[in-house]
C-alpha positions, 0 to 999 in steps of 0.5 A: 441478506436481502437487498431492500431494492428488491421490495416495494410497498404497494397500497392498493386502493381506488378513488372511492376510498380516497378519504382513507389516503390521508389517515393511512399515510399519516399513520405510516409516517408516524410508525414507519418513518424509516421504511427502507422500501419504495412506496406506491399508491394505486388509484383510478384517476386521482393523483394526490401529492403525498411525500415519498409516495409514488402514485400509480394510476390505472386510468380506468375504473373496472374490477379490483383484479383488473385494476391491480394487474394494470398497476403492478406492471408499473412496479419494477421491484421483484417483491411486493408488501401489499396493504389495503388502504384501511390497514392503519399501522399502529405500532412502530415497525422494527425494520430488522425484525421485518427483514428477518422474515423477508430473508426467510421468504427469499431463502425459500423462494416462496410465492407468498407470506402472510405477515398479518397474524391473528389469534390461534382460533383463526388457524383453521382458515390457514392451518400450517406446519412450523418450519424446522429451520425457523420456528417463527414461520409456518408453511400453510397447508395447500388445502387451506380455505385461505391459502392466500388472503388479502391481509397484510402480505408479501408476494413474489410479484411475478407469481401474483401477476400470474395468479390474478384473473381479470373480473374478480373482486377481492373476495373472489380472488381470495377464494378462487385464487386459493384453489388455483394455488393448490397444485403449485410447487411453491411454498405459501408461508405465514408469520406465526402468531404470538400466544400472548396477543389477541389483536392483529399483530406481526412484524407490522402491527395494523388496524384491520381495518378502518372500513367494513362494508363501506362503514367507517369503524369506531375503532379507526375514529378513536385511533385517529383521535388518540394520535391527532390524525384527521379522518373525514367523518362526512365521507361515509356512514359511521358505525353505530355504538350498537353495531360496534357491540354486536361486532365485538360480540361476534368476534369474541365467539368461538369459531364453531358458533360463528360458523353456525350463526353465519350458516343460519344467516345465509339460510334466512337470507336465502329464503327471503330472496 
């Protein structure tokens, strides 16, 4: 059985996304008020006063990986559950269920576990083989495009520290970091998806995410209104109704069609540059 003192929650953020801090932690308190772990928020310079949250300033403004490296040095726990600041929790967290996955992670001395689950059509991004010892957990194939990703994840802190390279953006970290992990002898685990759910789910169910390309999603606005959570609607552009419809249509397409459209978009964009 795990010791909760071996784990921490880190909400990775920066001062440009400070408008997300209040709603994030309002949802956190609403759906995970009994979180058994120390909770940290990473920022550049700002020091918000949030109950039961330790603010970790990196005290500089640079790239994502450099800032994260600076912050995790200040965390004493061995393992980190890593959130982004716009992953709003939206269902009650069952600590017993979560701890069962953490036990598996610990027993197998894994480097990483993807806690966020997506519908099976996304499995081509992180194909896995089910563990014989635990049918709810998979081992991600080392050749996966996203062997590591920045969905809701659990990390061995020392491994994450070694994997990060200064100068990389979050997207570069996912792609380049996945390739750097291919020769690792450590396991990369995932919580297996439920065939009964099409939304983002798992032991911690969250909105993925409230912001896309700097634009506030209408899903986040509706969710905040439903639970009486405040979001600053003046801080950034808001997704239009037509943009939401286009996004939902794209999400609903089979993956091969999405790949084809993305390819055409890249070709058209490349010719215009």
